[in-house]
C-alpha positions in Angstrom: 39.2 -7.1 5.1 36.7 -10.0 5.3 33.4 -9.9 3.5 31.0 -7.2 4.6 27.4 -8.1 5.3 24.2 -6.3 6.2 21.8 -8.3 8.4 18.1 -7.7 8.8 16.4 -8.8 12.0 12.7 -9.1 11.2 10.0 -9.5 13.9 8.2 -12.7 13.3 5.4 -11.9 15.7 4.1 -9.1 13.5 3.3 -11.5 10.6 4.1 -8.9 8.0 3.4 -9.8 4.4 6.4 -10.5 2.1 5.9 -7.1 0.4 5.8 -5.2 3.7 8.8 -7.1 5.0 10.8 -6.2 1.8 9.9 -2.5 2.1 10.9 -2.4 5.7 14.3 -4.0 4.9 14.7 -1.4 2.1 14.1 1.4 4.6 16.8 -0.1 6.9 19.5 -0.5 4.2 18.9 3.1 3.0 19.5 4.4 6.5 22.5 2.2 7.2 24.3 3.2 4.0 23.4 6.9 4.6 24.9 6.8 8.1 27.8 4.4 7.8 31.5 5.1 7.9 33.0 5.6 4.4 35.7 3.1 5.2 32.9 0.5 5.3 30.5 1.9 2.7 32.8 2.0 -0.2 34.1 -1.6 0.1 30.6 -2.8 0.8 29.3 -1.2 -2.4 32.3 -2.4 -4.4 31.9 -6.0 -3.1 29.1 -8.6 -3.2 26.6 -6.4 -1.2 25.6 -9.5 0.8 22.5 -9.3 2.9 21.0 -11.8 5.3 17.4 -11.9 6.6 17.0 -13.4 10.0 13.9 -13.6 12.2 13.4 -12.7 15.8 10.4 -14.2 17.6 9.0 -11.2 19.3 9.4 -7.6 20.6 11.3 -8.8 23.7 14.0 -10.6 21.7 14.1 -7.6 19.3 14.8 -5.3 22.2 17.5 -7.7 23.6 19.2 -7.8 20.2 19.1 -4.0 20.0 20.8 -3.7 23.4 23.3 -6.3 22.4 24.2 -4.3 19.2 24.6 -1.2 21.4 26.9 -3.1 23.8 29.0 -4.5 21.0 29.2 -1.2 19.2 27.7 -2.6 16.0 26.1 -0.1 13.6 22.4 -0.6 13.4 19.1 1.1 12.5 15.6 0.3 13.7 12.7 0.9 11.3 9.6 2.1 13.0 6.4 1.8 10.9 4.3 4.8 9.8 1.1 2.8 10.5 -0.4 3.2 7.1 -1.0 -0.5 6.3 -0.3 -3.6 8.3 1.4 -2.4 11.5 0.5 0.2 14.0 2.3 3.5 14.0 5.6 3.6 15.7 6.0 -0.2 15.9 9.6 -1.4 15.4 9.5 -3.9 12.5 13.1 -4.5 11.3 16.6 -3.8 12.6 19.3 -3.5 10.0 22.8 -4.2 11.2 25.9 -3.3 9.3 27.7 -3.3 7.1 29.9 -5.4 9.3 32.7 -7.9 8.7 31.2 -11.3 8.4 32.7 -12.6 11.7 31.8 -9.7 13.9 28.1 -10.5 14.3 28.3 -14.3 14.2 28.4 -14.8 18.0 25.4 -12.4 18.4 23.3 -13.6 15.5 24.3 -17.3 15.1 21.3 -18.6 17.0 18.7 -16.8 14.8 17.0 -18.6 11.9 16.9 -17.5 8.3 13.6 -15.8 7.3 
């Protein structure tokens, strides 16, 4: 099995602080690992636990990426903010994708820039 990766798609238009962004990614990885298939979870946790942070420019691109993950059958989780600090309640902030084999998401995510 090739290397397993978790990707985080972070909305750049929300201009979240570094701390807020980190916490939102933590929420995503917790949910992804809680829900994922054991055939992926165990090797991911035994391996390098690689994570990649990418930015999407706005809500429209975020929604397009969500639909693309659904269409491709990729495991994902969308974090919606509680609205207690920087972002309004219910706003989608981060999408976690994975764990997936490194090559499976390349075509979908290859155009995105690192955060």
